[in-house]
C-alpha positions, 0 to 999 in steps of 0.5 A: 962687115956692115959699113955705116957712113958718117961725117965729122961734126963741128963742136960748135953745132949743138946736138939739138940743132943736129937732130932737127937737121936729121942727124944723130950726134955720135962719138968714136973713142978708144985708146989708140985715138988721141981724143974722141972723134965727134961725128954725125950720122943721118938718122935714117941710116942709124935706124936702118943699122939698128934693124940688124945691129944693137949694143955689142955689135961690131961694124965699120964706121966710115967718117969722111973717108977713114974706116974705123972698126968699132963696137956699138958701146951704147946709144940713147933712144927716145921712145916718145919721138921714135928717134936715136939721140946719141951713139957712142962707138969704141974703136977696136984694137986687134990684140986688145980685149974689150968689154961688151954684152951679148943680147939673148935672143929666144927662138921657136917660142911658138914650139914650146908648150911652156911659159918662159920666164926670162930673168936675163936679157944680156950677158956681159963678157970680155974678148978680143975683137975677133971673138966678139959675139953680139947675140946668143940664141936659145932654141926653145923647141922641145923645152919641157916644163921645169927646165932651167937654162943657166949661163953655163949652158950657153955656147958663149960660156963654152968658148975658152976665148971669152971671159964671162963677167957674170956667174956661170950659175946665173939663171937665164930662163925657166920653163913653167907649165902653162896649165899648172899656172892657169890652175893656180891663178883661180885658187889664189883669187878664191883665197883673196875673195875669202880674205 
């Protein structure tokens, strides 16, 4: 499991100052903790972690020598400065269900002749820590125009140990014929010119 090194942080130091010093303020919370644990993580370590982990991923956070098995619950990212501003982790309890999200990842986009219209980016669900899933992969190879993939078609929906928090009939993506779409566009433009 991925191990993220952190340090306990003082509540007297403002978050803005921590960021200037190159740290990301963070917290670990959970029912088995008396109060949230306030930590700081070097920004470069956070950026390295986010290359493989995302919201809904599990990892170990080592804070001053103590390990916590956590779920990345949320983080805020400033696109203007390319920095992570804050992260919240949920400490996991082995025999207790947790609410999370699985990110949808499309693979083999270049192996389909279709234009993909994706209407869902993540799937909310509940599961025990041992059954958590951070990514759901959809292989687009061989997908034909008119194909519709719903939540119920995905592996996560077929796992009896996972409780979906979304309707199984929800459309994840639709495959559209590119050539048909290109033919329709000029016709629409002609109609607009006539009007």
